[in-house]
TORFIRO-364344 format. One record per residue (C-alpha): residue number from 1; residue in three letters; x, y, z. Coordinates in nm, 4 decimals, padded with zeros to 6 digits, always signed. Layout:
N
<site n="NUM" res="ala" east="X" north="Y" up="Z"/>
...
//
This chain:
132
<site n="1" res="met" east="-04.9397" north="+00.6117" up="-00.1451"/>
<site n="2" res="ile" east="-05.1514" north="+00.3808" up="+00.0681"/>
<site n="3" res="arg" east="-04.9737" north="+00.1261" up="+00.2837"/>
<site n="4" res="glu" east="-05.1398" north="-00.2069" up="+00.3325"/>
<site n="5" res="arg" east="-05.1520" north="-00.3540" up="+00.6802"/>
<site n="6" res="lys" east="-04.9707" north="-00.6790" up="+00.7299"/>
<site n="7" res="lys" east="-05.2224" north="-00.9523" up="+00.8067"/>
<site n="8" res="leu" east="-05.1371" north="-01.1764" up="+01.1002"/>
<site n="9" res="asn" east="-05.2196" north="-01.5421" up="+01.1086"/>
<site n="10" res="phe" east="-05.3932" north="-01.6698" up="+01.4194"/>
<site n="11" res="ala" east="-05.0747" north="-01.8058" up="+01.5855"/>
<site n="12" res="asp" east="-04.8955" north="-01.4701" up="+01.5416"/>
<site n="13" res="tyr" east="-05.2018" north="-01.2889" up="+01.6758"/>
<site n="14" res="leu" east="-05.2077" north="-01.5086" up="+01.9876"/>
<site n="15" res="lys" east="-04.8333" north="-01.4623" up="+02.0430"/>
<site n="16" res="arg" east="-04.8626" north="-01.0823" up="+02.0110"/>
<site n="17" res="thr" east="-05.1636" north="-01.0779" up="+02.2479"/>
<site n="18" res="glu" east="-04.9726" north="-01.2878" up="+02.5010"/>
<site n="19" res="gln" east="-04.6739" north="-01.0497" up="+02.4865"/>
<site n="20" res="ile" east="-04.8952" north="-00.7454" up="+02.5401"/>
<site n="21" res="thr" east="-05.0812" north="-00.9111" up="+02.8284"/>
<site n="22" res="glu" east="-04.7568" north="-01.0183" up="+02.9964"/>
<site n="23" res="arg" east="-04.6201" north="-00.6654" up="+02.9664"/>
<site n="24" res="met" east="-04.9352" north="-00.5176" up="+03.1203"/>
<site n="25" res="leu" east="-04.9311" north="-00.7555" up="+03.4168"/>
<site n="26" res="thr" east="-04.5661" north="-00.7143" up="+03.5152"/>
<site n="27" res="ser" east="-04.4850" north="-00.4600" up="+03.7845"/>
<site n="28" res="gly" east="-04.1963" north="-00.2958" up="+03.6005"/>
<site n="29" res="trp" east="-03.9537" north="-00.3728" up="+03.8833"/>
<site n="30" res="asn" east="-03.7207" north="-00.6717" up="+03.8755"/>
<site n="31" res="glu" east="-03.5829" north="-00.7310" up="+04.2224"/>
<site n="32" res="ala" east="-03.3378" north="-01.0035" up="+04.1116"/>
<site n="33" res="ser" east="-03.1538" north="-00.7787" up="+03.8640"/>
<site n="34" res="ser" east="-03.2133" north="-00.4487" up="+04.0530"/>
<site n="35" res="thr" east="-03.3852" north="-00.2896" up="+03.7532"/>
<site n="36" res="ile" east="-03.6986" north="-00.0800" up="+03.7190"/>
<site n="37" res="glu" east="-03.8959" north="+00.0293" up="+03.4143"/>
<site n="38" res="pro" east="-03.9153" north="+00.4095" up="+03.3914"/>
<site n="39" res="leu" east="-04.2222" north="+00.6120" up="+03.3007"/>
<site n="40" res="ser" east="-04.2254" north="+00.6893" up="+02.9284"/>
<site n="41" res="asp" east="-04.4321" north="+00.8629" up="+02.6634"/>
<site n="42" res="ile" east="-04.4355" north="+00.8166" up="+02.2853"/>
<site n="43" res="ile" east="-04.5314" north="+01.1090" up="+02.0614"/>
<site n="44" res="leu" east="-04.5981" north="+01.0344" up="+01.6943"/>
<site n="45" res="gly" east="-04.5086" north="+01.3191" up="+01.4605"/>
<site n="46" res="ala" east="-04.5315" north="+01.3578" up="+01.0840"/>
<site n="47" res="thr" east="-04.1618" north="+01.2864" up="+01.0248"/>
<site n="48" res="glu" east="-04.0396" north="+01.1422" up="+01.3543"/>
<site n="49" res="val" east="-04.1292" north="+00.9593" up="+01.6720"/>
<site n="50" res="val" east="-04.0287" north="+01.1298" up="+01.9973"/>
<site n="51" res="val" east="-03.9909" north="+00.9209" up="+02.3132"/>
<site n="52" res="thr" east="-03.9569" north="+01.0878" up="+02.6524"/>
<site n="53" res="met" east="-03.8551" north="+00.8934" up="+02.9605"/>
<site n="54" res="asp" east="-03.8119" north="+00.9844" up="+03.3278"/>
<site n="55" res="leu" east="-03.4597" north="+00.8858" up="+03.4379"/>
<site n="56" res="pro" east="-03.3765" north="+01.0640" up="+03.7645"/>
<site n="57" res="tyr" east="-03.0289" north="+01.0163" up="+03.9163"/>
<site n="58" res="val" east="-02.8752" north="+00.8946" up="+03.5882"/>
<site n="59" res="asp" east="-02.5347" north="+00.9939" up="+03.4513"/>
<site n="60" res="pro" east="-02.5828" north="+01.1249" up="+03.0927"/>
<site n="61" res="asn" east="-02.2892" north="+00.9103" up="+02.9736"/>
<site n="62" res="ala" east="-02.4484" north="+00.5919" up="+03.1134"/>
<site n="63" res="val" east="-02.7515" north="+00.5905" up="+02.8788"/>
<site n="64" res="gln" east="-02.7743" north="+00.3291" up="+02.6013"/>
<site n="65" res="val" east="-03.0440" north="+00.3413" up="+02.3341"/>
<site n="66" res="asn" east="-03.0634" north="+00.0521" up="+02.0865"/>
<site n="67" res="val" east="-03.3001" north="-00.0119" up="+01.7981"/>
<site n="68" res="ile" east="-03.3736" north="-00.3857" up="+01.8221"/>
<site n="69" res="ala" east="-03.6151" north="-00.4034" up="+01.5286"/>
<site n="70" res="asp" east="-03.7693" north="-00.1411" up="+01.3026"/>
<site n="71" res="asp" east="-04.0486" north="-00.0898" up="+01.5564"/>
<site n="72" res="ile" east="-03.8796" north="-00.1797" up="+01.8897"/>
<site n="73" res="ile" east="-03.6247" north="+00.0176" up="+02.0931"/>
<site n="74" res="glu" east="-03.4450" north="-00.0734" up="+02.4139"/>
<site n="75" res="val" east="-03.3228" north="+00.1800" up="+02.6694"/>
<site n="76" res="gln" east="-03.0824" north="+00.1068" up="+02.9558"/>
<site n="77" res="ala" east="-02.9472" north="+00.3664" up="+03.1964"/>
<site n="78" res="lys" east="-02.7282" north="+00.3082" up="+03.5006"/>
<site n="79" res="thr" east="-02.7977" north="+00.5220" up="+03.8059"/>
<site n="80" res="lys" east="-02.5276" north="+00.7213" up="+03.9851"/>
<site n="81" res="his" east="-02.5964" north="+00.5286" up="+04.3073"/>
<site n="82" res="lys" east="-02.8425" north="+00.2741" up="+04.4497"/>
<site n="83" res="ile" east="-03.1912" north="+00.4191" up="+04.4713"/>
<site n="84" res="arg" east="-03.4378" north="+00.2950" up="+04.7294"/>
<site n="85" res="leu" east="-03.8052" north="+00.2965" up="+04.6385"/>
<site n="86" res="asn" east="-03.8580" north="+00.4918" up="+04.9588"/>
<site n="87" res="asp" east="-03.6376" north="+00.7710" up="+04.8114"/>
<site n="88" res="leu" east="-03.8959" north="+00.8088" up="+04.5333"/>
<site n="89" res="gly" east="-04.1879" north="+00.8330" up="+04.7745"/>
<site n="90" res="val" east="-04.2994" north="+00.4691" up="+04.7501"/>
<site n="91" res="lys" east="-04.4148" north="+00.3708" up="+05.0985"/>
<site n="92" res="his" east="-04.6024" north="+00.0454" up="+05.0341"/>
<site n="93" res="arg" east="-04.3050" north="-00.1488" up="+04.8923"/>
<site n="94" res="lys" east="-03.9392" north="-00.1894" up="+04.9824"/>
<site n="95" res="gly" east="-03.6491" north="-00.2433" up="+04.7465"/>
<site n="96" res="glu" east="-03.3670" north="-00.0757" up="+04.5586"/>
<site n="97" res="phe" east="-03.2422" north="-00.0548" up="+04.2016"/>
<site n="98" res="thr" east="-02.9350" north="+00.0561" up="+04.0090"/>
<site n="99" res="leu" east="-03.0554" north="+00.0321" up="+03.6478"/>
<site n="100" res="tyr" east="-03.3460" north="+00.1601" up="+03.4421"/>
<site n="101" res="his" east="-03.4503" north="-00.0750" up="+03.1616"/>
<site n="102" res="ser" east="-03.7313" north="-00.0483" up="+02.9082"/>
<site n="103" res="val" east="-03.8277" north="-00.2124" up="+02.5795"/>
<site n="104" res="leu" east="-04.0740" north="-00.0001" up="+02.3845"/>
<site n="105" res="his" east="-04.2822" north="-00.0891" up="+02.0798"/>
<site n="106" res="met" east="-04.3090" north="+00.2014" up="+01.8374"/>
<site n="107" res="pro" east="-04.6431" north="+00.2728" up="+01.6666"/>
<site n="108" res="val" east="-04.4664" north="+00.2937" up="+01.3273"/>
<site n="109" res="pro" east="-04.1358" north="+00.1631" up="+01.1872"/>
<site n="110" res="val" east="-03.8372" north="+00.3905" up="+01.2633"/>
<site n="111" res="asn" east="-03.4848" north="+00.4371" up="+01.1248"/>
<site n="112" res="glu" east="-03.1811" north="+00.3871" up="+01.3443"/>
<site n="113" res="glu" east="-02.9820" north="+00.6292" up="+01.1296"/>
<site n="114" res="gly" east="-03.0523" north="+00.9820" up="+01.2389"/>
<site n="115" res="met" east="-03.1565" north="+00.8788" up="+01.5902"/>
<site n="116" res="thr" east="-03.0592" north="+01.1332" up="+01.8539"/>
<site n="117" res="his" east="-03.1025" north="+01.1366" up="+02.2295"/>
<site n="118" res="lys" east="-03.0202" north="+01.3705" up="+02.5129"/>
<site n="119" res="leu" east="-03.0669" north="+01.3612" up="+02.8885"/>
<site n="120" res="lys" east="-03.1472" north="+01.6896" up="+03.0570"/>
<site n="121" res="arg" east="-03.2509" north="+01.7279" up="+03.4218"/>
<site n="122" res="gly" east="-03.3547" north="+01.3622" up="+03.4499"/>
<site n="123" res="ile" east="-03.5648" north="+01.3513" up="+03.1308"/>
<site n="124" res="leu" east="-03.4392" north="+01.1496" up="+02.8344"/>
<site n="125" res="glu" east="-03.5639" north="+01.2646" up="+02.4954"/>
<site n="126" res="ile" east="-03.5140" north="+01.0343" up="+02.1971"/>
<site n="127" res="his" east="-03.5838" north="+01.1464" up="+01.8383"/>
<site n="128" res="leu" east="-03.6306" north="+00.8651" up="+01.5846"/>
<site n="129" res="pro" east="-03.7012" north="+00.9428" up="+01.2177"/>
<site n="130" res="arg" east="-03.9901" north="+00.7499" up="+01.0657"/>
<site n="131" res="gln" east="-03.9233" north="+00.5051" up="+00.7856"/>
<site n="132" res="thr" east="-04.0421" north="+00.6238" up="+00.4471"/>
//
């Protein structure tokens, strides 16, 4: 079965390009809300998408993973205590945060049912089944 790609009109294309550009130019740290975007990796498998994310100093019970749309997930994780950027080896910038926050666009549509996640030694691993 061959899936056809959805064609975007010009306005949708410009909006999507603007969103991607804005995401690339932001620093990943929001000083006003004390949040930082963690490092993440997306691995596309035959039957599932696996997302790994670095979340040091996070309580495993304080992790929230939400599927916002069939190709977008949001991850929030509260830290055990305030973390200074200096604690992570960042010398050129000062600040602190108490929350990790990330919105990730999946390369393919995923199902919320069957989603699993676990946090082990500061690494969050999320398994999302692909839509059929």
